[in-house]
PQR file with spaces between the fields and no chain letter, atoms N, CA, C, O and H, PARSE charges and radii, in Angstrom:
ATOM       1  N    UNK     1      -6.968   25.941   18.950 -0.4000 1.5000
ATOM       2  CA   UNK     1      -6.085   26.360   20.034 -0.0000 2.0000
ATOM       3  C    UNK     1      -6.243   27.865   20.232  0.5500 1.7000
ATOM       4  O    UNK     1      -6.078   28.625   19.278 -0.5500 1.4000
ATOM       5  N    UNK     2      -6.558   28.311   21.440 -0.4000 1.5000
ATOM       6  CA   UNK     2      -6.755   29.739   21.667 -0.0000 2.0000
ATOM       7  C    UNK     2      -5.440   30.509   21.614  0.5500 1.7000
ATOM       8  O    UNK     2      -4.372   29.981   21.924 -0.5500 1.4000
ATOM       9  H    UNK     2      -6.692   27.693   22.215  0.4000 1.0000
ATOM      10  N    UNK     3      -5.551   31.762   21.213 -0.4000 1.5000
ATOM      11  CA   UNK     3      -4.393   32.659   21.231 -0.0000 2.0000
ATOM      12  C    UNK     3      -4.021   32.937   22.688  0.5500 1.7000
ATOM      13  O    UNK     3      -4.881   32.930   23.569 -0.5500 1.4000
ATOM      14  H    UNK     3      -6.418   32.191   20.961  0.4000 1.0000
ATOM      15  N    UNK     4      -2.752   33.178   22.929 -0.4000 1.5000
ATOM      16  CA   UNK     4      -2.291   33.425   24.297 -0.0000 2.0000
ATOM      17  C    UNK     4      -2.963   34.661   24.889  0.5500 1.7000
ATOM      18  O    UNK     4      -3.119   34.757   26.106 -0.5500 1.4000
ATOM      19  H    UNK     4      -2.053   33.184   22.213  0.4000 1.0000
ATOM      20  N    UNK     5      -3.362   35.609   24.036 -0.4000 1.5000
ATOM      21  CA   UNK     5      -3.990   36.829   24.533 -0.0000 2.0000
ATOM      22  C    UNK     5      -5.482   36.645   24.814  0.5500 1.7000
ATOM      23  O    UNK     5      -6.109   37.521   25.408 -0.5500 1.4000
ATOM      24  H    UNK     5      -3.235   35.531   23.047  0.4000 1.0000
ATOM      25  N    UNK     6      -6.044   35.539   24.403 -0.4000 1.5000
ATOM      26  CA   UNK     6      -7.464   35.272   24.611 -0.0000 2.0000
ATOM      27  C    UNK     6      -7.650   34.593   25.963  0.5500 1.7000
ATOM      28  O    UNK     6      -7.830   33.378   26.042 -0.5500 1.4000
ATOM      29  H    UNK     6      -5.535   34.827   23.920  0.4000 1.0000
ATOM      30  N    UNK     7      -7.604   35.383   27.010 -0.4000 1.5000
ATOM      31  CA   UNK     7      -7.629   34.869   28.379 -0.0000 2.0000
ATOM      32  C    UNK     7      -8.868   34.039   28.666  0.5500 1.7000
ATOM      33  O    UNK     7      -8.780   33.008   29.332 -0.5500 1.4000
ATOM      34  H    UNK     7      -7.458   36.370   26.946  0.4000 1.0000
ATOM      35  N    UNK     8     -10.017   34.470   28.175 -0.4000 1.5000
ATOM      36  CA   UNK     8     -11.253   33.734   28.450 -0.0000 2.0000
ATOM      37  C    UNK     8     -11.232   32.348   27.800  0.5500 1.7000
ATOM      38  O    UNK     8     -11.695   31.380   28.403 -0.5500 1.4000
ATOM      39  H    UNK     8     -10.089   35.308   27.633  0.4000 1.0000
ATOM      40  N    UNK     9     -10.705   32.243   26.594 -0.4000 1.5000
ATOM      41  CA   UNK     9     -10.613   30.933   25.937 -0.0000 2.0000
ATOM      42  C    UNK     9      -9.624   30.028   26.660  0.5500 1.7000
ATOM      43  O    UNK     9      -9.858   28.827   26.802 -0.5500 1.4000
ATOM      44  H    UNK     9     -10.329   33.029   26.105  0.4000 1.0000
ATOM      45  N    UNK    10      -8.536   30.602   27.109 -0.4000 1.5000
ATOM      46  CA   UNK    10      -7.540   29.824   27.860 -0.0000 2.0000
ATOM      47  C    UNK    10      -8.153   29.322   29.162  0.5500 1.7000
ATOM      48  O    UNK    10      -7.957   28.169   29.544 -0.5500 1.4000
ATOM      49  H    UNK    10      -8.346   31.577   26.993  0.4000 1.0000
ATOM      50  N    UNK    11      -8.891   30.188   29.837 -0.4000 1.5000
ATOM      51  CA   UNK    11      -9.567   29.800   31.076 -0.0000 2.0000
ATOM      52  C    UNK    11     -10.545   28.662   30.815  0.5500 1.7000
ATOM      53  O    UNK    11     -10.546   27.663   31.534 -0.5500 1.4000
ATOM      54  H    UNK    11      -9.050   31.125   29.527  0.4000 1.0000
ATOM      55  N    UNK    12     -11.369   28.811   29.794 -0.4000 1.5000
ATOM      56  CA   UNK    12     -12.347   27.764   29.465 -0.0000 2.0000
ATOM      57  C    UNK    12     -11.652   26.441   29.181  0.5500 1.7000
ATOM      58  O    UNK    12     -12.082   25.394   29.666 -0.5500 1.4000
ATOM      59  H    UNK    12     -11.367   29.622   29.209  0.4000 1.0000
ATOM      60  N    UNK    13     -10.576   26.485   28.394 -0.4000 1.5000
ATOM      61  CA   UNK    13      -9.871   25.254   28.053 -0.0000 2.0000
ATOM      62  C    UNK    13      -9.273   24.602   29.298  0.5500 1.7000
ATOM      63  O    UNK    13      -9.287   23.379   29.432 -0.5500 1.4000
ATOM      64  H    UNK    13     -10.227   27.336   28.000  0.4000 1.0000
ATOM      65  N    UNK    14      -8.752   25.417   30.198 -0.4000 1.5000
ATOM      66  CA   UNK    14      -8.192   24.886   31.437 -0.0000 2.0000
ATOM      67  C    UNK    14      -9.270   24.207   32.271  0.5500 1.7000
ATOM      68  O    UNK    14      -9.034   23.151   32.857 -0.5500 1.4000
ATOM      69  H    UNK    14      -8.741   26.411   30.088  0.4000 1.0000
ATOM      70  N    UNK    15     -10.448   24.809   32.325 -0.4000 1.5000
ATOM      71  CA   UNK    15     -11.557   24.215   33.070 -0.0000 2.0000
ATOM      72  C    UNK    15     -12.011   22.904   32.431  0.5500 1.7000
ATOM      73  O    UNK    15     -12.317   21.939   33.132 -0.5500 1.4000
ATOM      74  H    UNK    15     -10.640   25.667   31.849  0.4000 1.0000
ATOM      75  N    UNK    16     -12.052   22.873   31.094 -0.4000 1.5000
ATOM      76  CA   UNK    16     -12.399   21.630   30.389 -0.0000 2.0000
ATOM      77  C    UNK    16     -11.367   20.557   30.710  0.5500 1.7000
ATOM      78  O    UNK    16     -11.718   19.421   31.027 -0.5500 1.4000
ATOM      79  H    UNK    16     -11.803   23.656   30.525  0.4000 1.0000
ATOM      80  N    UNK    17     -10.091   20.928   30.626 -0.4000 1.5000
ATOM      81  CA   UNK    17      -9.012   19.978   30.916 -0.0000 2.0000
ATOM      82  C    UNK    17      -9.065   19.471   32.357  0.5500 1.7000
ATOM      83  O    UNK    17      -8.621   18.360   32.649 -0.5500 1.4000
ATOM      84  H    UNK    17      -9.806   21.851   30.368  0.4000 1.0000
ATOM      85  N    UNK    18      -9.614   20.295   33.256 -0.4000 1.5000
ATOM      86  CA   UNK    18      -9.727   19.915   34.668 -0.0000 2.0000
ATOM      87  C    UNK    18     -10.981   19.076   34.930  0.5500 1.7000
ATOM      88  O    UNK    18     -11.272   18.728   36.075 -0.5500 1.4000
ATOM      89  H    UNK    18      -9.975   21.197   33.018  0.4000 1.0000
ATOM      90  N    UNK    19     -11.721   18.756   33.867 -0.4000 1.5000
ATOM      91  CA   UNK    19     -12.883   17.897   34.018 -0.0000 2.0000
ATOM      92  C    UNK    19     -14.152   18.617   34.424  0.5500 1.7000
ATOM      93  O    UNK    19     -15.106   17.986   34.880 -0.5500 1.4000
ATOM      94  H    UNK    19     -11.485   19.039   32.937  0.4000 1.0000
ATOM      95  N    UNK    20     -14.175   19.921   34.265 -0.4000 1.5000
ATOM      96  CA   UNK    20     -15.371   20.690   34.616 -0.0000 2.0000
ATOM      97  C    UNK    20     -16.423   20.528   33.525  0.5500 1.7000
ATOM      98  O    UNK    20     -16.113   20.536   32.334 -0.5500 1.4000
ATOM      99  H    UNK    20     -13.400   20.434   33.895  0.4000 1.0000
ATOM     100  N    UNK    21     -17.663   20.383   33.953 -0.4000 1.5000
ATOM     101  CA   UNK    21     -18.777   20.304   33.019 -0.0000 2.0000
ATOM     102  C    UNK    21     -19.196   21.690   32.557  0.5500 1.7000
ATOM     103  O    UNK    21     -18.710   22.704   33.057 -0.5500 1.4000
ATOM     104  H    UNK    21     -17.915   20.377   34.920  0.4000 1.0000
ATOM     105  N    UNK    22     -20.104   21.710   31.595 -0.4000 1.5000
ATOM     106  CA   UNK    22     -20.545   22.970   31.002 -0.0000 2.0000
ATOM     107  C    UNK    22     -21.114   23.931   32.031  0.5500 1.7000
ATOM     108  O    UNK    22     -20.809   25.123   31.999 -0.5500 1.4000
ATOM     109  H    UNK    22     -20.498   20.886   31.188  0.4000 1.0000
ATOM     110  N    UNK    23     -21.939   23.427   32.949 -0.4000 1.5000
ATOM     111  CA   UNK    23     -22.538   24.299   33.953 -0.0000 2.0000
ATOM     112  C    UNK    23     -21.482   24.887   34.891  0.5500 1.7000
ATOM     113  O    UNK    23     -21.551   26.064   35.243 -0.5500 1.4000
ATOM     114  H    UNK    23     -22.186   22.458   32.975  0.4000 1.0000
ATOM     115  N    UNK    24     -20.517   24.080   35.291 -0.4000 1.5000
ATOM     116  CA   UNK    24     -19.453   24.578   36.165 -0.0000 2.0000
ATOM     117  C    UNK    24     -18.605   25.619   35.441  0.5500 1.7000
ATOM     118  O    UNK    24     -18.192   26.614   36.037 -0.5500 1.4000
ATOM     119  H    UNK    24     -20.461   23.124   35.004  0.4000 1.0000
ATOM     120  N    UNK    25     -18.348   25.388   34.165 -0.4000 1.5000
ATOM     121  CA   UNK    25     -17.586   26.355   33.372 -0.0000 2.0000
ATOM     122  C    UNK    25     -18.348   27.677   33.291  0.5500 1.7000
ATOM     123  O    UNK    25     -17.756   28.745   33.438 -0.5500 1.4000
ATOM     124  H    UNK    25     -18.684   24.580   33.681  0.4000 1.0000
ATOM     125  N    UNK    26     -19.646   27.608   33.059 -0.4000 1.5000
ATOM     126  CA   UNK    26     -20.471   28.827   33.017 -0.0000 2.0000
ATOM     127  C    UNK    26     -20.424   29.557   34.349  0.5500 1.7000
ATOM     128  O    UNK    26     -20.305   30.781   34.396 -0.5500 1.4000
ATOM     129  H    UNK    26     -20.128   26.739   32.939  0.4000 1.0000
ATOM     130  N    UNK    27     -20.519   28.795   35.429 -0.4000 1.5000
ATOM     131  CA   UNK    27     -20.489   29.392   36.763 -0.0000 2.0000
ATOM     132  C    UNK    27     -19.154   30.094   37.010  0.5500 1.7000
ATOM     133  O    UNK    27     -19.126   31.226   37.493 -0.5500 1.4000
ATOM     134  H    UNK    27     -20.615   27.800   35.391  0.4000 1.0000
ATOM     135  N    UNK    28     -18.059   29.427   36.681 -0.4000 1.5000
ATOM     136  CA   UNK    28     -16.732   30.012   36.893 -0.0000 2.0000
ATOM     137  C    UNK    28     -16.530   31.254   36.034  0.5500 1.7000
ATOM     138  O    UNK    28     -15.991   32.258   36.499 -0.5500 1.4000
ATOM     139  H    UNK    28     -18.082   28.508   36.289  0.4000 1.0000
ATOM     140  N    UNK    29     -16.962   31.182   34.791 -0.4000 1.5000
ATOM     141  CA   UNK    29     -16.830   32.328   33.890 -0.0000 2.0000
ATOM     142  C    UNK    29     -17.614   33.520   34.429  0.5500 1.7000
ATOM     143  O    UNK    29     -17.128   34.650   34.407 -0.5500 1.4000
ATOM     144  H    UNK    29     -17.401   30.366   34.413  0.4000 1.0000
ATOM     145  N    UNK    30     -18.824   33.266   34.909 -0.4000 1.5000
ATOM     146  CA   UNK    30     -19.636   34.345   35.474 -0.0000 2.0000
ATOM     147  C    UNK    30     -18.975   34.945   36.709  0.5500 1.7000
ATOM     148  O    UNK    30     -18.965   36.164   36.880 -0.5500 1.4000
ATOM     149  H    UNK    30     -19.219   32.348   34.927  0.4000 1.0000
ATOM     150  N    UNK    31     -18.429   34.102   37.559 -0.4000 1.5000
ATOM     151  CA   UNK    31     -17.768   34.602   38.769 -0.0000 2.0000
ATOM     152  C    UNK    31     -16.549   35.451   38.432  0.5500 1.7000
ATOM     153  O    UNK    31     -16.271   36.442   39.108 -0.5500 1.4000
ATOM     154  H    UNK    31     -18.437   33.111   37.420  0.4000 1.0000
ATOM     155  N    UNK    32     -15.831   35.067   37.397 -0.4000 1.5000
ATOM     156  CA   UNK    32     -14.676   35.867   36.988 -0.0000 2.0000
ATOM     157  C    UNK    32     -15.134   37.214   36.454  0.5500 1.7000
ATOM     158  O    UNK    32     -14.558   38.250   36.786 -0.5500 1.4000
ATOM     159  H    UNK    32     -16.057   34.262   36.848  0.4000 1.0000
ATOM     160  N    UNK    33     -16.169   37.196   35.628 -0.4000 1.5000
ATOM     161  CA   UNK    33     -16.679   38.446   35.067 -0.0000 2.0000
ATOM     162  C    UNK    33     -17.203   39.367   36.165  0.5500 1.7000
ATOM     163  O    UNK    33     -17.105   40.590   36.057 -0.5500 1.4000
ATOM     164  H    UNK    33     -16.636   36.354   35.358  0.4000 1.0000
ATOM     165  N    UNK    34     -17.755   38.778   37.215 -0.4000 1.5000
ATOM     166  CA   UNK    34     -18.272   39.560   38.340 -0.0000 2.0000
ATOM     167  C    UNK    34     -17.180   39.895   39.357  0.5500 1.7000
ATOM     168  O    UNK    34     -17.430   40.552   40.367 -0.5500 1.4000
ATOM     169  H    UNK    34     -17.834   37.785   37.303  0.4000 1.0000
ATOM     170  N    UNK    35     -15.966   39.429   39.066 -0.4000 1.5000
ATOM     171  CA   UNK    35     -14.809   39.647   39.944 -0.0000 2.0000
ATOM     172  C    UNK    35     -15.045   39.103   41.359  0.5500 1.7000
ATOM     173  O    UNK    35     -14.593   39.687   42.343 -0.5500 1.4000
ATOM     174  H    UNK    35     -15.762   38.895   38.245  0.4000 1.0000
ATOM     175  N    UNK    36     -15.754   37.986   41.441 -0.4000 1.5000
ATOM     176  CA   UNK    36     -15.998   37.317   42.721 -0.0000 2.0000
ATOM     177  C    UNK    36     -14.984   36.185   42.869  0.5500 1.7000
ATOM     178  O    UNK    36     -15.328   35.005   42.807 -0.5500 1.4000
ATOM     179  H    UNK    36     -16.121   37.511   40.642  0.4000 1.0000
ATOM     180  N    UNK    37     -13.744   36.571   43.065 -0.4000 1.5000
ATOM     181  CA   UNK    37     -12.635   35.619   43.081 -0.0000 2.0000
ATOM     182  C    UNK    37     -12.705   34.689   44.291  0.5500 1.7000
ATOM     183  O    UNK    37     -12.379   33.508   44.174 -0.5500 1.4000
ATOM     184  H    UNK    37     -13.464   37.530   43.115  0.4000 1.0000
ATOM     185  N    UNK    38     -13.119   35.195   45.437 -0.4000 1.5000
ATOM     186  CA   UNK    38     -13.223   34.343   46.628 -0.0000 2.0000
ATOM     187  C    UNK    38     -14.241   33.230   46.391  0.5500 1.7000
ATOM     188  O    UNK    38     -13.995   32.076   46.741 -0.5500 1.4000
ATOM     189  H    UNK    38     -13.384   36.154   45.531  0.4000 1.0000
ATOM     190  N    UNK    39     -15.376   33.571   45.801 -0.4000 1.5000
ATOM     191  CA   UNK    39     -16.398   32.560   45.503 -0.0000 2.0000
ATOM     192  C    UNK    39     -15.882   31.588   44.450  0.5500 1.7000
ATOM     193  O    UNK    39     -16.129   30.386   44.543 -0.5500 1.4000
ATOM     194  H    UNK    39     -15.576   34.509   45.516  0.4000 1.0000
ATOM     195  N    UNK    40     -15.164   32.100   43.442 -0.4000 1.5000
ATOM     196  CA   UNK    40     -14.566   31.239   42.414 -0.0000 2.0000
ATOM     197  C    UNK    40     -13.612   30.233   43.048  0.5500 1.7000
ATOM     198  O    UNK    40     -13.618   29.055   42.691 -0.5500 1.4000
ATOM     199  H    UNK    40     -14.963   33.077   43.365  0.4000 1.0000
ATOM     200  N    UNK    41     -12.803   30.692   43.976 -0.4000 1.5000
ATOM     201  CA   UNK    41     -11.860   29.799   44.654 -0.0000 2.0000
ATOM     202  C    UNK    41     -12.597   28.696   45.412  0.5500 1.7000
ATOM     203  O    UNK    41     -12.141   27.553   45.439 -0.5500 1.4000
ATOM     204  H    UNK    41     -12.797   31.649   44.266  0.4000 1.0000
ATOM     205  N    UNK    42     -13.733   29.031   46.028 -0.4000 1.5000
ATOM     206  CA   UNK    42     -14.534   28.028   46.728 -0.0000 2.0000
ATOM     207  C    UNK    42     -15.067   26.985   45.749  0.5500 1.7000
ATOM     208  O    UNK    42     -15.025   25.784   46.020 -0.5500 1.4000
ATOM     209  H    UNK    42     -14.103   29.960   46.007  0.4000 1.0000
ATOM     210  N    UNK    43     -15.566   27.457   44.615 -0.4000 1.5000
ATOM     211  CA   UNK    43     -16.122   26.548   43.604 -0.0000 2.0000
ATOM     212  C    UNK    43     -15.030   25.622   43.073  0.5500 1.7000
ATOM     213  O    UNK    43     -15.239   24.415   42.950 -0.5500 1.4000
ATOM     214  H    UNK    43     -15.600   28.432   44.395  0.4000 1.0000
ATOM     215  N    UNK    44     -13.871   26.190   42.762 -0.4000 1.5000
ATOM     216  CA   UNK    44     -12.768   25.380   42.240 -0.0000 2.0000
ATOM     217  C    UNK    44     -12.252   24.403   43.281  0.5500 1.7000
ATOM     218  O    UNK    44     -11.918   23.265   42.950 -0.5500 1.4000
ATOM     219  H    UNK    44     -13.702   27.170   42.862  0.4000 1.0000
ATOM     220  N    UNK    45     -12.184   24.829   44.525 -0.4000 1.5000
ATOM     221  CA   UNK    45     -11.743   23.937   45.603 -0.0000 2.0000
ATOM     222  C    UNK    45     -12.721   22.782   45.788  0.5500 1.7000
ATOM     223  O    UNK    45     -12.310   21.654   46.060 -0.5500 1.4000
ATOM     224  H    UNK    45     -12.456   25.753   44.794  0.4000 1.0000
ATOM     225  N    UNK    46     -14.002   23.061   45.642 -0.4000 1.5000
ATOM     226  CA   UNK    46     -15.020   22.015   45.753 -0.0000 2.0000
ATOM     227  C    UNK    46     -14.860   21.005   44.620  0.5500 1.7000
ATOM     228  O    UNK    46     -14.946   19.799   44.850 -0.5500 1.4000
ATOM     229  H    UNK    46     -14.336   23.977   45.421  0.4000 1.0000
ATOM     230  N    UNK    47     -14.630   21.485   43.410 -0.4000 1.5000
ATOM     231  CA   UNK    47     -14.432   20.569   42.279 -0.0000 2.0000
ATOM     232  C    UNK    47     -13.168   19.739   42.483  0.5500 1.7000
ATOM     233  O    UNK    47     -13.147   18.545   42.188 -0.5500 1.4000
ATOM     234  H    UNK    47     -14.560   22.465   43.224  0.4000 1.0000
ATOM     235  N    UNK    48     -12.116   20.379   42.989 -0.4000 1.5000
ATOM     236  CA   UNK    48     -10.872   19.662   43.268 -0.0000 2.0000
ATOM     237  C    UNK    48     -11.115   18.542   44.277  0.5500 1.7000
ATOM     238  O    UNK    48     -10.611   17.431   44.114 -0.5500 1.4000
ATOM     239  H    UNK    48     -12.133   21.350   43.229  0.4000 1.0000
ATOM     240  N    UNK    49     -11.891   18.843   45.320 -0.4000 1.5000
ATOM     241  CA   UNK    49     -12.175   17.829   46.338 -0.0000 2.0000
ATOM     242  C    UNK    49     -12.973   16.676   45.750  0.5500 1.7000
ATOM     243  O    UNK    49     -12.750   15.518   46.104 -0.5500 1.4000
ATOM     244  H    UNK    49     -12.300   19.745   45.452  0.4000 1.0000
ATOM     245  N    UNK    50     -13.899   16.986   44.858 -0.4000 1.5000
ATOM     246  CA   UNK    50     -14.679   15.948   44.185 -0.0000 2.0000
ATOM     247  C    UNK    50     -13.765   15.023   43.384  0.5500 1.7000
ATOM     248  O    UNK    50     -13.910   13.802   43.426 -0.5500 1.4000
ATOM     249  H    UNK    50     -14.080   17.927   44.570  0.4000 1.0000
ATOM     250  N    UNK    51     -12.826   15.618   42.660 -0.4000 1.5000
ATOM     251  CA   UNK    51     -11.875   14.812   41.888 -0.0000 2.0000
ATOM     252  C    UNK    51     -10.997   13.972   42.805  0.5500 1.7000
ATOM     253  O    UNK    51     -10.725   12.807   42.516 -0.5500 1.4000
ATOM     254  H    UNK    51     -12.708   16.611   42.626  0.4000 1.0000
ATOM     255  N    UNK    52     -10.554   14.562   43.908 -0.4000 1.5000
ATOM     256  CA   UNK    52      -9.705   13.839   44.855 -0.0000 2.0000
ATOM     257  C    UNK    52     -10.465   12.691   45.516  0.5500 1.7000
ATOM     258  O    UNK    52      -9.904   11.617   45.737 -0.5500 1.4000
ATOM     259  H    UNK    52     -10.775   15.509   44.143  0.4000 1.0000
ATOM     260  N    UNK    53     -11.731   12.916   45.829 -0.4000 1.5000
ATOM     261  CA   UNK    53     -12.560   11.839   46.393 -0.0000 2.0000
ATOM     262  C    UNK    53     -12.658   10.666   45.425  0.5500 1.7000
ATOM     263  O    UNK    53     -12.618    9.507   45.838 -0.5500 1.4000
ATOM     264  H    UNK    53     -12.187   13.788   45.650  0.4000 1.0000
ATOM     265  N    UNK    54     -12.787   10.973   44.132 -0.4000 1.5000
ATOM     266  CA   UNK    54     -12.863    9.916   43.113 -0.0000 2.0000
ATOM     267  C    UNK    54     -11.551    9.137   43.052  0.5500 1.7000
ATOM     268  O    UNK    54     -11.555    7.916   42.897 -0.5500 1.4000
ATOM     269  H    UNK    54     -12.819   11.915   43.797  0.4000 1.0000
ATOM     270  N    UNK    55     -10.433    9.847   43.175 -0.4000 1.5000
ATOM     271  CA   UNK    55      -9.127    9.178   43.188 -0.0000 2.0000
ATOM     272  C    UNK    55      -9.052    8.217   44.370  0.5500 1.7000
ATOM     273  O    UNK    55      -8.644    7.066   44.216 -0.5500 1.4000
ATOM     274  H    UNK    55     -10.430   10.839   43.302  0.4000 1.0000
ATOM     275  N    UNK    56      -9.445    8.688   45.542 -0.4000 1.5000
ATOM     276  CA   UNK    56      -9.381    7.842   46.735 -0.0000 2.0000
ATOM     277  C    UNK    56     -10.309    6.632   46.615  0.5500 1.7000
ATOM     278  O    UNK    56      -9.958    5.528   47.029 -0.5500 1.4000
ATOM     279  H    UNK    56      -9.777    9.623   45.668  0.4000 1.0000
ATOM     280  N    UNK    57     -11.487    6.849   46.048 -0.4000 1.5000
ATOM     281  CA   UNK    57     -12.414    5.732   45.855 -0.0000 2.0000
ATOM     282  C    UNK    57     -11.810    4.699   44.916  0.5500 1.7000
ATOM     283  O    UNK    57     -11.931    3.498   45.159 -0.5500 1.4000
ATOM     284  H    UNK    57     -11.773    7.747   45.712  0.4000 1.0000
ATOM     285  N    UNK    58     -11.169    5.144   43.856 -0.4000 1.5000
ATOM     286  CA   UNK    58     -10.532    4.208   42.924 -0.0000 2.0000
ATOM     287  C    UNK    58      -9.317    3.529   43.542  0.5500 1.7000
ATOM     288  O    UNK    58      -9.033    2.373   43.227 -0.5500 1.4000
ATOM     289  H    UNK    58     -11.071    6.119   43.658  0.4000 1.0000
ATOM     290  N    UNK    59      -8.596    4.226   44.416 -0.4000 1.5000
ATOM     291  CA   UNK    59      -7.483    3.595   45.119 -0.0000 2.0000
ATOM     292  C    UNK    59      -7.986    2.446   45.986  0.5500 1.7000
ATOM     293  O    UNK    59      -7.359    1.388   46.045 -0.5500 1.4000
ATOM     294  H    UNK    59      -8.827    5.165   44.671  0.4000 1.0000
ATOM     295  N    UNK    60      -9.111    2.652   46.653 -0.4000 1.5000
ATOM     296  CA   UNK    60      -9.694    1.586   47.476 -0.0000 2.0000
ATOM     297  C    UNK    60     -10.093    0.395   46.612  0.5500 1.7000
ATOM     298  O    UNK    60      -9.899   -0.756   47.002 -0.5500 1.4000
ATOM     299  H    UNK    60      -9.621    3.511   46.604  0.4000 1.0000
ATOM     300  N    UNK    61     -10.646    0.673   45.452 -0.4000 1.5000
ATOM     301  CA   UNK    61     -11.033   -0.411   44.543 -0.0000 2.0000
ATOM     302  C    UNK    61      -9.813   -1.190   44.069  0.5500 1.7000
ATOM     303  O    UNK    61      -9.844   -2.416   43.969 -0.5500 1.4000
ATOM     304  H    UNK    61     -10.804    1.608   45.135  0.4000 1.0000
ATOM     305  N    UNK    62      -8.752   -0.469   43.782 -0.4000 1.5000
ATOM     306  CA   UNK    62      -7.508   -1.126   43.368 -0.0000 2.0000
ATOM     307  C    UNK    62      -6.960   -1.977   44.503  0.5500 1.7000
ATOM     308  O    UNK    62      -6.496   -3.093   44.269 -0.5500 1.4000
ATOM     309  H    UNK    62      -8.727    0.527   43.863  0.4000 1.0000
ATOM     310  N    UNK    63      -7.007   -1.468   45.728 -0.4000 1.5000
ATOM     311  CA   UNK    63      -6.557   -2.246   46.884 -0.0000 2.0000
ATOM     312  C    UNK    63      -7.364   -3.542   47.027  0.5500 1.7000
ATOM     313  O    UNK    63      -6.811   -4.598   47.334 -0.5500 1.4000
ATOM     314  H    UNK    63      -7.384   -0.562   45.918  0.4000 1.0000
ATOM     315  N    UNK    64      -8.668   -3.445   46.802 -0.4000 1.5000
ATOM     316  CA   UNK    64      -9.511   -4.650   46.872 -0.0000 2.0000
ATOM     317  C    UNK    64      -9.115   -5.661   45.807  0.5500 1.7000
ATOM     318  O    UNK    64      -9.029   -6.859   46.076 -0.5500 1.4000
ATOM     319  H    UNK    64      -9.117   -2.587   46.553  0.4000 1.0000
ATOM     320  N    UNK    65      -8.877   -5.173   44.603 -0.4000 1.5000
ATOM     321  CA   UNK    65      -8.448   -6.079   43.531 -0.0000 2.0000
ATOM     322  C    UNK    65      -7.083   -6.679   43.825  0.5500 1.7000
ATOM     323  O    UNK    65      -6.859   -7.865   43.580 -0.5500 1.4000
ATOM     324  H    UNK    65      -8.947   -4.199   44.384  0.4000 1.0000
ATOM     325  N    UNK    66      -6.173   -5.875   44.344 -0.4000 1.5000
ATOM     326  CA   UNK    66      -4.845   -6.394   44.693 -0.0000 2.0000
ATOM     327  C    UNK    66      -4.955   -7.492   45.743  0.5500 1.7000
ATOM     328  O    UNK    66      -4.275   -8.515   45.658 -0.5500 1.4000
ATOM     329  H    UNK    66      -6.355   -4.912   44.543  0.4000 1.0000
ATOM     330  N    UNK    67      -5.818   -7.272   46.734 -0.4000 1.5000
ATOM     331  CA   UNK    67      -6.024   -8.285   47.768 -0.0000 2.0000
ATOM     332  C    UNK    67      -6.581   -9.564   47.158  0.5500 1.7000
ATOM     333  O    UNK    67      -6.118  -10.661   47.472 -0.5500 1.4000
ATOM     334  H    UNK    67      -6.370   -6.441   46.803  0.4000 1.0000
ATOM     335  N    UNK    68      -7.568   -9.422   46.293 -0.4000 1.5000
ATOM     336  CA   UNK    68      -8.171  -10.593   45.656 -0.0000 2.0000
ATOM     337  C    UNK    68      -7.149  -11.341   44.807  0.5500 1.7000
ATOM     338  O    UNK    68      -7.070  -12.568   44.866 -0.5500 1.4000
ATOM     339  H    UNK    68      -7.943   -8.532   46.038  0.4000 1.0000
ATOM     340  N    UNK    69      -6.373  -10.614   44.027 -0.4000 1.5000
ATOM     341  CA   UNK    69      -5.346  -11.241   43.187 -0.0000 2.0000
ATOM     342  C    UNK    69      -4.321  -11.963   44.053  0.5500 1.7000
ATOM     343  O    UNK    69      -3.939  -13.094   43.754 -0.5500 1.4000
ATOM     344  H    UNK    69      -6.437   -9.617   43.979  0.4000 1.0000
ATOM     345  N    UNK    70      -3.880  -11.317   45.115 -0.4000 1.5000
ATOM     346  CA   UNK    70      -2.901  -11.925   46.013 -0.0000 2.0000
ATOM     347  C    UNK    70      -3.459  -13.196   46.640  0.5500 1.7000
ATOM     348  O    UNK    70      -2.775  -14.217   46.714 -0.5500 1.4000
ATOM     349  H    UNK    70      -4.191  -10.399   45.358  0.4000 1.0000
ATOM     350  N    UNK    71      -4.705  -13.122   47.090 -0.4000 1.5000
ATOM     351  CA   UNK    71      -5.345  -14.289   47.697 -0.0000 2.0000
ATOM     352  C    UNK    71      -5.441  -15.454   46.709  0.5500 1.7000
ATOM     353  O    UNK    71      -5.136  -16.595   47.056 -0.5500 1.4000
ATOM     354  H    UNK    71      -5.260  -12.292   47.030  0.4000 1.0000
ATOM     355  N    UNK    72      -5.863  -15.161   45.490 -0.4000 1.5000
ATOM     356  CA   UNK    72      -5.992  -16.200   44.473 -0.0000 2.0000
ATOM     357  C    UNK    72      -4.632  -16.791   44.112  0.5500 1.7000
ATOM     358  O    UNK    72      -4.520  -18.000   43.907 -0.5500 1.4000
ATOM     359  H    UNK    72      -6.111  -14.234   45.209  0.4000 1.0000
ATOM     360  N    UNK    73      -3.603  -15.958   44.033 -0.4000 1.5000
ATOM     361  CA   UNK    73      -2.257  -16.467   43.730 -0.0000 2.0000
ATOM     362  C    UNK    73      -1.758  -17.385   44.819  0.5500 1.7000
ATOM     363  O    UNK    73      -1.139  -18.410   44.534 -0.5500 1.4000
ATOM     364  H    UNK    73      -3.694  -14.976   44.200  0.4000 1.0000
ATOM     365  N    UNK    74      -2.024  -17.021   46.096 -0.4000 1.5000
ATOM     366  CA   UNK    74      -1.589  -17.861   47.215 -0.0000 2.0000
ATOM     367  C    UNK    74      -2.327  -19.191   47.230  0.5500 1.7000
ATOM     368  O    UNK    74      -1.748  -20.209   47.608 -0.5500 1.4000
ATOM     369  H    UNK    74      -2.527  -16.188   46.328  0.4000 1.0000
ATOM     370  N    UNK    75      -3.591  -19.202   46.825 -0.4000 1.5000
ATOM     371  CA   UNK    75      -4.358  -20.447   46.771 -0.0000 2.0000
ATOM     372  C    UNK    75      -3.862  -21.365   45.679  0.5500 1.7000
ATOM     373  O    UNK    75      -3.999  -22.585   45.777 -0.5500 1.4000
ATOM     374  H    UNK    75      -4.061  -18.375   46.517  0.4000 1.0000
ATOM     375  N    UNK    76      -3.285  -20.788   44.635 -0.4000 1.5000
ATOM     376  CA   UNK    76      -2.802  -21.596   43.501 -0.0000 2.0000
ATOM     377  C    UNK    76      -1.353  -22.025   43.647  0.5500 1.7000
ATOM     378  O    UNK    76      -0.821  -22.703   42.768 -0.5500 1.4000
ATOM     379  H    UNK    76      -3.174  -19.797   44.556  0.4000 1.0000
ATOM     380  N    UNK    77      -0.708  -21.646   44.732 -0.4000 1.5000
ATOM     381  CA   UNK    77       0.689  -22.056   44.948 -0.0000 2.0000
ATOM     382  C    UNK    77       0.790  -23.463   45.459  0.5500 1.7000
ATOM     383  O    UNK    77       1.892  -23.958   45.691 -0.5500 1.4000
ATOM     384  H    UNK    77      -1.140  -21.095   45.446  0.4000 1.0000
């Protein structure tokens, strides 16, 4: 567990927890060190959108399964 004063370790852990891969973590760390915050925000927003797209794709899959389950239950009534 990083110390609260170890900002870079806290940042890395947050990126890991957010599902960022090693290359994305390296990219974000470099952007912070270069103080390119606008570019960092773009990178993080892109990763967020990727995660959100995955959520929506899984929601559609769940809807398909719900439809199938409902259909099968109605056939067995």
